[in-house]
C-alpha positions in Angstrom: 113.2 98.0 -118.2 114.4 101.6 -117.5 116.9 102.3 -114.8 114.2 104.0 -112.7 111.9 101.0 -113.0 114.9 98.7 -112.1 115.5 100.8 -109.0 111.9 100.5 -108.0 111.9 96.7 -108.7 115.2 96.2 -106.8 113.8 98.1 -103.8 110.6 96.0 -104.0 112.7 92.8 -104.0 114.6 93.9 -100.9 111.3 94.8 -99.2 109.8 91.4 -100.0 112.8 89.7 -98.4 113.1 92.0 -95.3 109.4 92.7 -94.6 107.4 90.1 -96.5 104.4 90.8 -98.8 102.7 93.0 -96.2 105.7 95.3 -96.1 105.6 95.9 -99.8 103.8 99.2 -100.4 104.3 102.0 -102.9 105.4 104.3 -100.0 107.8 101.8 -98.6 109.4 101.3 -102.1 109.8 105.1 -102.5 111.6 105.2 -99.1 113.8 102.2 -99.8 114.7 103.4 -103.2 115.4 107.0 -102.0 112.7 108.4 -104.3 110.3 111.2 -103.8 106.9 110.2 -102.5 104.6 109.0 -105.4 107.5 108.0 -107.6 106.7 104.3 -107.5 103.1 105.0 -108.3 104.2 106.8 -111.5 106.0 103.6 -112.6 103.6 101.0 -111.2 100.2 102.6 -110.6 98.6 99.6 -108.8 99.8 96.9 -106.4 99.4 94.3 -109.2 101.6 96.5 -111.5 104.2 96.7 -108.7 104.1 92.9 -108.3 104.4 92.4 -112.0 107.3 94.8 -112.3 109.1 93.0 -109.4 108.5 89.5 -110.9 109.8 90.7 -114.2 112.9 92.1 -112.6 113.5 88.9 -110.7 113.2 86.9 -113.9 115.7 89.2 -115.6 118.2 88.9 -112.7 117.8 85.1 -112.5 118.1 84.9 -116.3 121.4 86.7 -116.2 122.7 84.6 -113.3 121.5 81.2 -114.4 120.7 81.1 -118.1 122.7 83.8 -119.9 125.8 81.7 -120.4 124.0 78.3 -120.7 124.4 76.8 -124.1 122.8 73.3 -124.3 125.2 70.9 -126.0 123.9 68.2 -128.3 124.9 65.6 -125.7 125.7 65.8 -122.0 126.9 63.3 -119.4 125.0 62.7 -116.2 128.1 64.1 -114.4 128.0 67.3 -116.4 124.3 67.7 -115.8 125.0 67.1 -112.1 127.5 69.9 -112.1 125.2 72.3 -113.9 122.3 71.7 -111.5 124.5 71.7 -108.3 126.0 75.0 -109.4 122.6 76.6 -110.1 121.4 75.5 -106.7 124.6 76.8 -105.1 124.1 80.2 -106.8 120.5 80.4 -105.5 121.5 79.4 -102.0 124.4 81.9 -101.8 124.7 84.9 -104.1 121.1 84.9 -105.3 119.6 83.9 -101.9 117.6 87.1 -101.5 116.1 86.7 -105.0 115.0 83.2 -104.2 113.3 84.3 -101.0 111.5 87.1 -102.9 110.4 84.6 -105.5 108.9 82.4 -102.8 107.0 85.4 -101.5 105.7 86.1 -105.0 104.8 82.5 -105.6 102.5 82.5 -102.5 100.9 85.7 -103.6 100.4 84.3 -107.1 98.3 81.5 -105.6 95.9 84.3 -104.4 96.0 86.4 -107.6 95.2 84.6 -110.9 96.5 87.6 -112.9 99.9 87.2 -111.2 99.8 83.5 -111.5 99.8 83.8 -115.3 102.9 86.0 -115.2 104.6 83.7 -112.7 103.8 80.7 -114.9 105.4 82.4 -117.9 108.5 83.2 -115.9 108.7 79.6 -114.7 108.4 78.2 -118.3 111.3 80.4 -119.3 113.5 78.4 -116.9 111.9 75.0 -117.5 112.4 74.9 -121.3 116.2 75.0 -121.1 116.0 72.4 -118.4 114.0 70.1 -120.7 116.7 70.5 -123.3 119.5 69.7 -120.8 117.8 66.6 -119.6 117.2 65.5 -123.2 120.9 66.1 -124.0 121.8 63.9 -121.0 119.8 61.0 -122.5 116.4 61.2 -120.8 113.8 59.0 -122.5 111.1 61.4 -121.3 112.7 64.9 -121.0 109.5 66.8 -120.1 108.6 64.4 -117.2 112.2 64.2 -116.0 112.6 68.0 -116.1 109.4 68.4 -114.0 110.9 66.0 -111.5 114.2 67.8 -111.5 112.4 71.1 -110.9 110.6 69.6 -107.9 113.9 68.3 -106.5 115.6 71.7 -107.1 112.7 73.6 -105.5 112.6 71.1 -102.5 116.3 71.6 -101.8 116.0 75.4 -102.1 112.9 75.6 -99.9 114.3 73.3 -97.2 117.5 75.3 -97.0 115.9 78.8 -97.2 112.6 78.5 -95.5 112.5 75.0 -94.0 114.4 73.4 -91.2 117.4 72.3 -93.2 120.9 73.8 -93.2 122.3 75.4 -96.3 124.2 72.5 -98.0 127.8 72.9 -99.3 128.5 72.7 -103.0 129.9 69.2 -102.4 126.6 68.1 -100.6 124.6 69.6 -103.5 126.7 67.6 -106.0 126.1 64.4 -104.1 122.4 65.0 -103.7 122.0 65.9 -107.3 124.0 62.9 -108.5 121.8 60.6 -106.3 118.7 62.2 -107.8 119.8 62.0 -111.4 120.8 58.4 -111.1 117.2 57.7 -110.3 115.8 59.3 -113.5 118.6 59.1 -116.1 119.9 55.9 -117.7 
């Protein structure tokens, strides 16, 4: 992604968080990014193209924050997996909070736009595949099924803290909740 496209996508992420899906327009992105009118349209001609660009950028940013340094070892203890998951949750609830909120906005929109759903699904698989490998390394007898359950747990904690009625848990609370959950699925 070019730096100008990144600037547009970053402004779109901020708008999604601050104004929601209705506030995301080409004109609003131009203003938020400090670009001349029409600049966003030159990069992403249609609304779908703007949504795709934004989702691609979110995926790149999350990849850098959550997956870039993740090397799956051949074996992993449940406690080590607990720490990895709790840390990822903590990142998404603190330093990556705005990206998580923007992702939820895009997830809802993807339910109304099949063409965006396909892109959203590809992005999700990018994060699920390493999780399957992590769960397998921790000794899961059914890594794909257990990874799906771990994603559901992870997303539930995020949604409750960011958009639901729950408070943002501390890293200690995240470790305890993750350990409780993993005890239920891993030997």
